[in-house]
N, C-alpha and C positions, 0 to 999 in steps of 0.2 A: 740178789744181797751181794754186796761187796764187802772185800776185804783190803785194807789197805796196808803195804808196808815197806820197808827202805827208807832212803830219802830222794829226795826230787829237786831239780833247778827252776822250777815254775811254781811248784806247790810248797811253797816251806812259810810257815808248818804245815804240815801235812793235812790238817784239819780244813785245808784251804780246797783241796780235792774232794775231801769229804763232803763238805757246801755244794762244789759243783755236782757232786752225784745227787744229793738230795734234792737238791734245787729240780732236779730231773727225775723225781720221784722212788729214786732208789734209796734200799737201805743199807747201811755201813756198820757191819761188825767188826770185832775186835780178832776175833780169831778164826780159822779156815775149817770147816766141817763139810760133809757132804750136800748141806744146804748152801754154801757158796756156787756164788754162780759165774763170778769172775774174781780175779786176784789183780789188783793193781800193784805193780812191782818196781820200785824204784831201786838204787844201787843197794847194795848191802841187804837185801831182802832179807837173808837168813832163811830159818827153818821153816818158813809158812810159803817158801817157793817149792820146797821138796816136798810139803804137804799135800798144795795144790798139784803137783806133778802126780803124785800119788793116785790122789783123787781125781786126775784128769779132767781138772778145773781149769779154763783157759786163763792164760796167765798175759795181761797186757801191759806193756811199758809205758813211759811216759809219754814217748811221742804217739805213739798209738792211740792213747789215752785222750790227748789233745786234738788227734784230727778227729775223734768220736764226739768230741765237746763241739768242735767246730760244726758238724754235721747235725747235731740238735739244736744249734743256735741257727743254723741258716735253713732249717726248716726240713 
């Protein structure tokens, strides 16, 4: 389960990032909770970043996300 917050250079609107995740079988939700596995955080991510830190949820930036997408696309 992923949550997306902030703004991105490559994924505008953010729904493009959600589509990439869903194509790979991930679930995307709107709020951070203890059931969240990853937070995809762009610029100005706000309170969702703080909540993810408190819950010790891995925070992925846009660069790391693009690398992950490349890995899953290339097998």
